[in-house]
C-alpha positions in Angstrom: 0.0 0.0 0.0 1.3 3.4 -0.9 2.1 5.7 1.9 -0.4 8.4 0.8 -3.2 5.7 0.6 -2.2 4.5 4.1 -2.4 8.1 5.4 -5.8 8.6 3.8 -7.1 5.4 5.4 -5.8 6.4 8.8 -7.4 9.9 8.3 -10.7 8.2 7.6 -10.5 6.0 10.6 -9.7 9.1 12.7 -12.8 10.9 11.4 -15.0 7.8 12.1 -13.7 7.7 15.7 -14.5 11.4 16.1 -18.1 10.7 14.9 -18.4 7.7 17.3 -17.1 9.9 20.2 -19.7 12.6 19.3 -22.5 10.0 19.1 -21.5 8.4 22.4 -21.3 11.6 24.3 -24.6 12.9 22.9 -26.3 9.7 24.2 -28.0 10.0 27.6 -26.1 7.7 30.0 -23.0 7.5 27.8 -20.3 5.1 28.9 -17.3 7.1 30.0 -15.0 4.1 29.6 -16.0 3.7 26.0 -15.5 7.4 25.4 -12.1 7.2 27.0 -11.1 4.2 24.9 -12.3 5.8 21.7 -10.3 9.0 22.5 -7.2 7.0 23.2 -7.5 5.2 19.9 -8.1 8.5 18.1 -5.0 10.0 19.7 -3.0 6.9 18.7 -4.1 7.3 15.1 -3.3 11.0 15.1 0.2 10.3 16.4 0.7 7.7 13.7 -0.6 10.1 11.0 1.8 12.8 12.2 4.7 10.4 12.4 4.1 9.1 8.8 3.6 12.6 7.4 6.8 13.7 9.0 8.6 10.8 7.2 7.3 11.9 3.9 8.7 15.5 4.4 12.2 14.3 5.1 
């Protein structure tokens, strides 16, 4: 898989996680553990996207 395609895929996963977080927090009685897990995963993806993007600039 080309790096640009991989970055695009990671970006899409990041956007989907953002949507899931918004949906979960908007729900009455949302599960805080689920929200925390989703946020951690979203941050992990963001870090990976930034790391890969930095590699392409060097």
